[in-house]
N, C-alpha and C positions, 0 to 999 in steps of 0.2 A: 624324235628330234623333228625341230620343223623343217621344211622342205627348203626354206630358203638358207637356215643355218647349215645345212647339208651341202646346198650348193657350194656356200662359202667355204666348208670343211673341202670339198672337191678342187677348188680353186685353190686353196692352201696346202693342200696336199700334190697337185703340179706344181706350182711354186718350190716346195721342198724338193720333190724331184729334179727340178729346175738349179736348184742350188749348189750342188756336187758336195754336200755334206750328208754323210751318213746318218750321223744323228738325228737331222731334222727330218729325216726319212721315219727315222724310229719312233721319234716321239708324236707320230700320228696315230701309234697302235698303242694300246694297253700295256699294261707292266708285262704280264705275261702273255700278250697278243702272240698270233702266229699268223706267218705266212706260207703258202705251199705253193709252189711255183712247178707249173706244168703235171700236175699229181706225183710229185715229188715227196721226198722227206721234208716232215713240217721244219719251218726254220723258228724257231721257239725264244719269245723274248725279245727286250729292245735292242741288247747287246748284240745278238746272235742276229736280228735283222739289219741292224748297221753292219755287221762284220760279212756277214753272208747273203743277204739280198741286195742291198743297198751300193757298198762297198765295189763290190765286182763290175755293177753296171756303169758306176762312176769309173771304174779304171779300164772300162772296154770301150766307154765312150765319154771321153772325158768335154768338159764345156757343153754336154748335152742339155735338151731343156723336153720336158714334156708339155704338150697341148693337150685341154680337156677337150674331146669330142663329145661326152655325154655324160650325163651320172643321173641317174633313177633311184628313187626312195621309198620302200614299202617298209613300214613300221621300223625295225632295227636292221633294215638289208639293204644295201644299195649296190649299185652297180655302176663301177668308174669306168669309162672307156677314155683311150687317150692314143698319141703317137708319142713315141721318144725321139726326138729330132737332134742328131748330131753332126757338127759343121766338118768339112775335112778336116783331118787330123793325119800329120806325119805322113802324108801320101795316100791315106785311106782317101775314099771317097764317102763325100756327104752319106749319113744312115738316116734309114725310115724304120720304124719298126711298132708294128700297132699291136693293141695288147687291149687287155680289160681287166678288172679285178672285183671279183663279188666279194662283197665285205658284211659281216656281221658285227655289227655296232653295239658296245656297251652302254649303260645308261648316262654315262660321260658322253657321249658320242667318238669315244674313240674304236681304233679298231681291235675289234677282239677276237676277230679271225680272217684273213683275207686266201681267197682261191685265186691267184694270179695265172694268166692264161696269155701266152705268147707264142708265134712260130719259131721254134727252138733253131730249127735248121736254117731259119732266115737269119736267125740270131748269129750263129756259127758263122755262116756265108758272109755277112755284114762284118764281124771280128776280124776272118782274115783278110 
């Protein structure tokens, strides 16, 4: 994958996270792609990624946006870093949650595997 195409993919991925539509996020993964959050159990396949990865974030942080901080690419491996930003909601203060994803991309540029890292304690604190 050319670096310019990879940067565009990172921007589209952030836009998908900003759409609040789980299927848009899942569409960036290969059909049998996986995501592993903070070394937890794998979330496997697009339907599972939509339901058990993207949807919980959208539920916890409605109308949120993801801002790209950086994207690195080496062969078919990428590093996406960003910040989830959510406005105040039902008396909750605004949210800022940093994180990154280590990607392995397939030949079509879809995410075959993503290792997702964010501060779980900070996430839980901000959800409260």
